[in-house]
C-alpha positions in Angstrom: -7.5 -2.3 10.9 -9.7 0.5 10.9 -9.7 3.5 8.4 -10.1 6.1 10.8 -7.0 5.4 12.5 -5.0 5.6 9.8 -6.8 9.0 9.1 -5.9 10.0 12.8 -2.1 9.0 12.7 -1.6 10.6 9.2 -2.6 13.7 10.8 -0.6 13.4 13.8 2.5 12.6 12.1 3.9 15.4 10.2 5.4 14.0 7.4 5.1 15.9 4.3 3.4 14.0 0.8 7.1 14.2 -0.8 8.1 12.2 2.5 5.2 10.0 2.9 5.7 9.4 -1.2 9.4 8.2 -0.8 8.4 6.3 2.2 6.1 4.2 0.2 8.7 3.7 -2.5 11.0 2.6 0.3 8.2 -0.3 1.2 7.8 -1.0 -2.1 11.2 -2.1 -2.7 11.3 -4.0 0.6 8.2 -5.8 -0.9 10.2 -6.7 -3.9 12.9 -8.0 -1.9 10.9 -10.7 -0.3 9.3 -11.8 -3.2 12.4 -12.1 -4.6 13.7 -13.9 -1.8 10.5 -15.9 -0.9 10.3 -17.2 -5.0 13.9 -18.0 -5.0 14.8 -15.4 -7.6 18.7 -15.8 -8.4 21.0 -13.6 -6.0 18.1 -13.2 -3.6 17.4 -16.2 -2.0 20.0 -15.8 0.5 17.9 -13.3 2.3 15.7 -16.7 3.1 12.5 -14.9 3.3 9.1 -16.2 3.0 5.4 -15.8 2.5 4.8 -14.4 5.6 7.4 -11.8 5.2 5.8 -11.0 1.6 2.7 -10.2 3.6 4.4 -8.4 6.0 5.9 -6.1 3.7 2.4 -6.0 1.4 0.5 -4.9 4.7 3.3 -1.9 5.5 3.5 -0.8 1.9 -0.7 -0.8 1.8 -0.8 1.0 5.0 1.7 3.9 3.9 -0.4 4.5 0.3 -3.6 4.6 2.7 -1.6 7.2 4.5 -0.3 8.9 1.5 -4.5 9.2 0.1 -5.7 10.1 3.6 -3.1 13.0 3.6 -4.7 14.5 0.1 -8.1 14.4 1.9 -9.6 17.3 3.6 -12.0 15.3 6.1 -12.4 11.6 7.8 -15.7 11.5 5.5 -13.9 12.8 2.3 -11.1 10.0 3.2 -13.9 7.4 3.2 -15.7 8.4 0.5 -12.9 8.7 -2.0 -11.4 5.9 -1.4 -14.6 3.6 -2.0 -15.2 5.5 -4.9 -11.8 4.9 -6.2 -11.6 1.5 -5.1 -14.8 0.4 -6.8 -13.7 2.0 -10.1 -10.7 0.3 -10.2 -12.1 -3.2 -9.5 -14.5 -2.6 -11.6 -12.0 -1.5 -14.3 -10.1 -4.7 -13.4 -12.9 -7.2 -13.7 -13.9 -6.0 -17.3 -10.0 -6.5 -18.5 -10.2 -10.0 -17.2 -13.4 -10.8 -18.7 -12.3 -9.9 -21.9 -9.3 -12.4 -21.6 
């Protein structure tokens, strides 16, 4: 996967920000279904989904989230810089929370 591909394809795909956010919600629901089935949650095991399905749905959700992020940027450079800045900021916060536990 290349970030420039996500930026380029987002630019070609003329979904609105609202449509893309709704798509992310749909993908999140599919991910939740896969997790429930893969972990044998009551009422979900019949779908017979496994960890491979969880990975596939997680990847779909991540790509849609990145596309949504990309759509809020004015350039590929801004997309990359903001993504790096915000990922670093969030990972740092996560590390701090874990270090306190």
